[in-house]
C-alpha positions as CSV (number, residue, x, y, z in Angstrom):
1,M,87.0,125.0,82.0
2,V,90.0,125.0,82.6
3,R,91.6,127.4,85.6
4,K,95.4,127.9,85.8
5,I,96.2,128.4,89.5
6,A,99.8,129.1,89.1
7,E,102.9,127.9,87.1
8,N,102.0,124.6,85.2
9,L,99.5,124.0,88.3
10,Y,95.8,123.2,86.7
11,S,92.7,122.3,87.5
12,F,89.3,121.8,85.8
13,P,86.2,120.2,87.5
14,I,84.3,116.9,87.2
15,R,80.9,116.8,87.8
16,L,79.8,114.5,90.2
17,P,75.8,113.6,89.5
18,N,73.3,112.8,92.2
19,S,75.8,113.6,94.4
20,P,76.1,116.4,96.8
21,L,79.8,116.9,96.1
22,K,78.7,118.6,93.1
23,W,82.1,118.1,91.4
24,L,85.5,116.7,91.9
25,N,88.9,119.4,91.3
26,C,90.8,117.5,88.8
27,Y,94.4,118.5,89.4
28,V,97.0,119.0,86.8
29,V,100.7,119.2,86.7
30,K,101.9,120.4,83.1
31,G,105.2,118.4,82.4
32,G,107.2,120.7,79.9
33,P,108.5,119.4,76.2
34,G,109.1,115.2,76.3
35,E,108.4,115.6,80.1
36,R,105.3,113.5,82.0
37,S,102.7,115.8,83.6
38,L,100.6,114.5,86.6
39,L,96.7,114.2,87.0
40,V,95.6,113.8,90.2
41,D,92.2,112.2,90.9
42,S,89.2,111.3,88.4
43,G,86.0,111.2,89.2
44,F,83.4,108.2,89.0
45,N,82.9,105.7,86.8
46,N,79.7,107.0,84.5
47,P,79.4,108.7,81.2
48,V,79.6,112.7,82.5
49,C,82.3,112.3,84.7
50,R,84.3,110.7,82.0
51,E,83.3,113.3,79.4
52,N,84.4,116.2,81.7
53,L,87.7,114.1,82.5
54,F,88.5,114.0,78.1
55,A,87.7,117.2,77.5
56,G,90.4,118.7,80.7
57,M,92.7,116.4,79.6
58,E,92.2,117.3,75.8
59,E,92.1,121.4,76.7
60,L,95.3,120.7,78.9
61,G,97.4,118.9,75.4
62,L,97.5,116.0,77.7
63,R,98.7,112.5,76.0
64,P,97.8,109.4,78.4
65,E,101.0,107.6,77.3
66,D,102.9,110.4,78.7
67,T,100.7,111.1,82.0
68,D,100.3,110.3,85.2
69,V,97.5,109.8,87.3
70,F,97.6,109.7,91.2
71,F,94.7,108.9,93.2
72,S,94.4,110.5,97.3
73,H,92.3,107.6,98.0
74,V,90.1,104.7,97.3
75,H,86.6,106.4,97.4
76,V,84.6,105.9,93.5
77,D,84.5,109.4,92.8
78,H,87.8,109.5,92.8
79,T,89.3,106.3,91.8
80,G,86.3,105.9,89.1
81,N,88.3,106.1,86.0
82,G,91.1,104.3,87.4
83,V,90.2,101.1,85.3
84,A,89.6,103.6,81.4
85,L,92.9,106.0,82.1
86,S,94.9,102.3,82.6
87,G,93.4,101.1,79.6
88,L,94.3,104.4,77.7
89,G,98.1,103.9,78.9
90,C,98.1,106.2,82.2
91,R,100.5,105.0,84.9
92,I,98.7,105.2,88.0
93,F,100.3,105.7,91.2
94,M,98.1,105.3,94.6
95,G,98.8,105.4,98.3
96,R,99.9,101.4,99.6
97,T,97.5,100.7,102.1
98,D,94.6,102.6,99.9
99,Y,95.5,100.6,96.8
100,G,95.3,97.4,99.7
101,V,91.7,98.2,100.5
102,L,91.2,98.8,96.8
103,C,92.5,95.0,95.2
104,A,90.3,93.4,98.6
105,S,87.4,94.0,97.1
106,P,85.4,95.9,100.4
107,W,82.6,96.4,99.1
108,S,80.7,93.8,99.4
109,R,81.5,93.7,103.7
110,Q,80.8,96.5,104.2
111,I,77.4,95.8,102.4
112,W,76.7,93.2,105.8
113,H,77.9,95.9,108.3
114,M,74.9,97.9,107.1
115,A,72.9,95.9,108.1
116,M,74.5,94.5,112.4
117,D,75.0,98.7,112.3
118,G,71.0,99.1,112.1
119,M,69.9,99.9,109.0
120,P,66.9,97.9,107.6
121,Q,66.9,94.8,105.2
122,K,65.1,97.3,101.9
123,E,67.6,99.4,102.0
124,V,70.6,97.5,102.8
125,E,69.5,95.3,99.0
126,Q,69.0,99.1,97.7
127,V,72.6,100.0,98.4
128,S,73.5,96.7,97.6
129,Q,72.4,97.2,93.7
130,A,73.2,100.7,93.5
131,N,77.2,99.3,93.8
132,K,76.3,96.4,91.6
133,R,75.1,99.2,89.0
134,A,78.1,101.4,89.2
135,G,80.4,98.0,89.3
136,I,82.6,99.3,92.2
137,D,83.4,95.5,93.1
138,T,85.0,95.7,89.3
139,M,86.8,99.1,89.3
140,F,90.6,97.0,89.5
141,F,93.7,98.4,87.6
142,P,97.8,98.2,88.3
143,A,99.0,100.9,90.2
144,T,103.0,101.5,92.1
145,E,102.0,102.0,95.5
146,M,102.9,105.1,97.4
147,D,104.3,105.5,100.8
148,E,105.0,108.4,103.7
149,G,107.6,110.4,102.2
150,D,108.0,109.1,98.7
151,V,108.4,112.0,95.7
152,L,106.1,113.1,92.5
153,A,108.5,114.9,90.6
154,Y,106.4,117.0,87.5
155,G,107.0,120.7,86.0
156,G,109.3,122.0,88.5
157,Y,107.0,120.8,91.5
158,R,108.1,118.0,93.9
159,F,105.2,117.0,95.9
160,R,106.2,114.2,99.3
161,C,103.6,112.1,100.0
162,L,102.1,112.7,103.6
163,L,100.0,109.6,104.8
164,M,96.6,111.6,106.1
165,P,94.5,108.4,107.9
166,G,91.2,109.4,108.4
167,H,88.4,109.9,105.9
168,T,90.0,106.8,104.9
169,A,92.6,104.5,106.4
170,G,95.0,105.4,103.8
171,H,94.3,109.0,102.4
172,M,97.1,111.0,100.9
173,C,98.4,114.6,100.2
174,L,100.7,115.8,98.0
175,Y,103.5,118.6,99.5
176,D,105.7,121.0,98.1
177,R,107.1,122.8,100.1
178,E,109.4,125.1,98.5
179,R,106.4,126.1,96.4
180,S,104.1,126.2,99.4
181,V,101.4,123.9,97.8
182,L,99.0,121.3,99.0
183,L,96.2,118.8,97.0
184,L,94.2,118.0,100.3
185,G,91.6,115.4,98.6
186,D,89.0,115.2,100.7
187,M,91.3,115.6,103.9
188,V,90.5,119.1,104.4
189,L,86.7,120.9,102.1
190,F,86.3,124.7,102.8
191,D,82.4,124.3,102.4
192,I,82.0,121.1,103.3
193,T,82.6,118.8,106.0
194,P,85.1,115.2,105.0
195,N,82.9,112.5,105.8
196,I,84.4,110.7,108.3
197,T,82.9,107.1,108.3
198,N,83.2,103.7,110.4
199,S,81.4,100.5,110.8
200,G,81.1,98.8,113.8
201,L,82.5,95.6,113.1
202,D,85.8,96.7,112.0
203,G,86.6,98.4,115.2
204,L,89.0,101.1,113.8
205,D,88.8,105.1,115.7
206,N,88.7,106.9,111.8
207,L,87.8,110.0,114.0
208,G,90.3,109.6,116.0
209,M,93.0,108.5,113.7
210,Y,91.2,111.9,111.6
211,L,91.8,114.5,114.2
212,E,95.3,113.2,114.6
213,S,95.6,114.3,110.8
214,L,94.2,117.6,111.5
215,D,96.6,118.5,114.3
216,R,99.8,116.8,111.7
217,L,98.7,119.0,108.7
218,E,99.6,122.4,110.5
219,Q,103.1,121.4,109.8
220,F,102.8,121.7,106.5
221,P,101.8,126.1,105.6
222,A,100.4,126.2,102.5
223,E,100.1,129.4,100.7
224,L,97.7,127.3,97.9
225,A,96.0,124.7,99.9
226,L,93.7,122.9,97.1
227,P,90.4,120.9,98.5
228,G,89.3,117.7,96.4
229,H,86.0,119.1,96.2
230,R,83.9,122.7,96.1
231,N,85.3,126.1,96.7
232,W,88.8,127.5,97.7
233,G,90.5,130.8,99.5
234,Q,87.2,131.5,102.0
235,I,89.6,130.9,104.7
236,S,93.2,129.8,105.5
237,L,93.9,126.0,106.3
238,P,94.1,127.0,110.3
239,E,91.2,128.6,109.9
240,R,89.4,125.4,108.8
241,I,90.9,122.7,110.7
242,E,89.4,124.7,113.8
243,Q,86.7,124.9,112.3
244,L,86.2,121.2,111.5
245,R,87.7,120.3,114.9
246,R,85.0,122.0,116.7
247,H,82.4,120.6,114.4
248,H,83.1,116.9,115.7
249,A,83.7,118.4,118.8
250,R,79.9,119.1,118.6
251,R,78.9,115.6,116.7
252,L,80.4,114.1,119.8
253,E,78.9,116.0,122.8
254,E,75.5,115.3,120.6
255,A,76.4,111.6,119.9
256,E,76.9,110.9,124.0
257,R,73.4,112.6,124.6
258,I,71.7,110.4,122.5
259,V,73.4,107.2,123.5
260,E,72.1,108.7,127.2
261,E,68.5,109.1,125.9
262,H,68.2,106.4,124.1
263,P,70.5,103.6,125.6
264,G,71.3,100.4,123.9
265,V,71.1,102.7,120.2
266,S,72.2,101.4,117.1
267,A,74.2,103.9,114.7
268,Y,71.5,104.2,112.1
269,G,69.2,104.5,115.1
270,A,71.5,107.3,116.6
271,A,72.5,108.8,113.0
272,S,68.4,109.5,112.8
273,R,68.3,111.5,115.7
274,M,71.3,113.3,114.2
275,T,71.4,116.8,112.9
276,W,72.2,116.9,109.0
277,Q,72.8,119.6,106.5
278,I,70.7,117.9,103.9
279,K,67.9,119.4,102.0
280,A,65.4,116.6,102.7
281,G,62.9,117.8,105.5
282,C,63.3,114.7,108.0
283,W,65.5,111.0,108.2
284,D,62.4,109.0,106.5
285,K,63.0,111.5,103.5
286,F,66.9,110.7,103.2
287,P,67.9,109.6,100.0
288,V,69.3,105.3,101.5
289,S,72.7,106.3,100.0
290,Q,72.5,109.5,102.5
291,K,71.4,107.3,105.1
292,Q,74.4,105.1,105.2
293,F,76.7,108.0,105.3
294,A,75.3,109.1,107.7
295,T,75.1,106.0,109.8
296,G,78.7,105.3,109.2
297,E,79.5,108.8,110.5
298,A,77.8,108.7,113.2
299,N,79.0,105.2,114.0
300,A,83.1,107.1,113.4
301,H,81.6,109.1,116.7
302,L,80.2,106.1,118.8
303,I,83.2,104.3,118.4
304,H,85.7,107.3,119.1
305,L,83.3,107.6,122.1
306,V,84.0,104.5,123.5
307,E,88.1,104.7,122.7
308,L,87.7,107.4,125.0
309,G,86.1,105.1,127.8
310,V,83.1,107.3,127.0
311,L,80.3,104.3,126.2
312,R,80.5,101.0,125.3
313,R,79.8,98.7,122.3
314,E,78.1,95.4,122.6
315,V,77.0,92.9,120.2
316,D,73.1,91.6,121.3
317,G,71.7,88.3,120.9
318,Q,70.6,88.9,117.0
319,G,74.2,90.3,115.8
320,Y,72.5,94.1,115.9
321,I,75.8,96.2,117.8
322,R,74.5,98.8,120.4
323,Y,75.6,101.6,122.7
324,W,75.3,102.5,125.9
325,K,76.6,105.4,127.9
């Protein structure tokens, strides 16, 4: 289960049931005798993820009282077991921006945003119920807040915190220049594309931030560039960054074309007309959770086009957000 990557650096998978992500790569920097160790990211708050998490920790001989935890960003496939780890005695570190988001309990607000983005009420309610079952609004734990440039030192590594917004507003990577190791979180994934999502009401240009973060990431060369999900090593980090740029350029062209062909379309309507690599044969057969992510992804591209002056965004008489050339 546990894979040794380099001196004192290990990884093990945490299976993510019913998720197209399939698994999370949990990384561990092992300290020497009498030293603390660092564990990065934790999986969903469910029994399968906890079983995998605790099995990996046991195989590596990690004691909670001597283990620190770093969460790369706020998404629940990474922070889901924060309450459990904190309760066992782990110290938790997390970027200041995303920890603030978590403490603000934004999930109920996101439900409201989905309706304004055109998602039918029945599907909005299904997402809301799924969040309640998962206990998303109660996942609070104490954490030390980290800022750009802060350093986490374990097992002979000195990881600098890099603020790389886009996937979330406060996503962070960890970088050791001397050892040429970069823990990417979900900033770059190698065999799937990181989800860049927005709500039309918050108005943030997450895609614009993400593209800027891709540019900045090239300043941090790494022989070991380790993603939060799936596999790595097939291609170099610069090659993958260029692939991601081209992907979003194509998606922006597609979003612009859809608005041109369907003036006044909502983000949900645009998402239903976009091309997606998913096993469901058509939009109507998409799982509602995937419709939620697809709508957010469509919105990220629509809002970026608004920021570029290509599209305009207006709220109609019923409160729905719509897009025009």
